[in-house]
N, C-alpha and C positions, 0 to 999 in steps of 0.2 A: 335708534334707541338702545341703550345698554340693557342687556338681560343677563342674569346669572341663574344658573340651574345646578343645584346640588344633587348628589346621588350617593349611594353606598351605605346609607344608614341601615341598621339591622338590630335584631335582638341577639345578644351574645351572652356568654357566661363570663363571670369574672376571670381575669387573667388572659382573656382573648385579645385579639388585635383587629383593627379595622382600618381600611383606607377609604376616605371620603373624597369625592371629586366635585369640582365646581367648574362648569364650562361657562366661559364668558363670551357673549356674542354682542355684535354691534360695535360702534366706535369706541376705542379705548385710547385716550391720549397717552403720550409718552410719560408724562408725570402723573402717575396714577398710584393711589394708595389702595392696596388690596389686603383684605384681612379675613381671618376666620374668627367667628364668635360662637358661643353656645349660650343657651338659656334653659335652665332647669325650671320646673314649675315653682312659682313663688319666689324666684330669685332674679336678680338683675342680669342683664346680658354681660357676658364675660369674654374679654378678648383672649384669644389663644395664640395668635400669630399675626404678623403683618409684614408686608413687603412694600417697598417703594419702587416703582417701575417693574418691568418684566425681567430685569437683569439683576444679578447679584444674589447674595444670600438673604434670608429673611432677617429683618431688623430686630425682631423680637420673637421668641418662642417660649411658650410656657411649658415647664415640666416635662412630662412624658410624651409630648407631642413633637412631631417633626413634619416637615413639609417639603414639597417640591413643586416645580412648575414645568409645564411643557409649553413653551412660548409659541411654537408653531401651531399647536392645537388650542391655544388660549385656554388652557386648563390648569387649575390649581388642585393640588392634592394635599390632604391632611392625613397623616398616619398617626394612629393612636395605639400605643402598646400597653400591655398590662392593665387592661380595662378594669375599672372598679365600679361598684354600684353607684357611687356618687358622680360618675361620668354620664349617667343617664340624663339626657337633655336633647333639645332640638339644636342642631348644628347649622350655622349659616355662614355663607361667604358674603362679603360686601366690598364695594369699590367706590372710589370717589376721586375726582381729579384733585391732585394735591401737589403743590409746587416743590416741596422739599421733603427729605426723609425725616427731618425734625418735626415738621408739621404732621406728617403721617403718624408718627408716634404719639403726638399730642391730641390727635383728632378723636373726640368722643364718639361712641357708637351712634348717637343720634345725628351726628353730622355727616354720616355716610349717605350719599344720595341713592345708591343702588344696592338692593338686597335680593338674594334668592328667596325661595319659598321655604327653605330649610329641609333638612333630612334628619329623621329621628333615630337616635341611638338609645337603645334600652339594654341595660346590663342587669341581669338577674341570675340567681343561682338555680 
C-alpha cells in the first residue's frame, strides 16, 4: 500500500524559508505522477509542482517554489523562499500511477489516488 508522509511545516515570519519533505513508502510504479499541493482555508487545493517518474526535472513549478527528490530515499522536497502571509496553508504531497508526463500535467487533484496527511505552514508577523 502506498503511503505518503509530509513533514517540515512550521510557523514562520514573512520573508522566511522552509523546506518540506514527503516520504513515499510502499510500491511506486515507474510511471508515477507526484505532486505538491496546498490548500488554504476556504480555498481550493492549488498545485505547486509536479513530476513524472523519479527521474528528470519537475514538469511544473509555481513561482517562488522549488523542489528536489532523493530517489534512493524515496523522498520529495519542496523549498519555499520569501514566505508571505498568503502562503499560510496545509501543504500536501500526492501520487498516482500515470502513463505519460502530459497526463500528469492534466491530472486534477481529485484524480490523485494517494495523499499524505499534510503539514501546516503558518506565516505571520
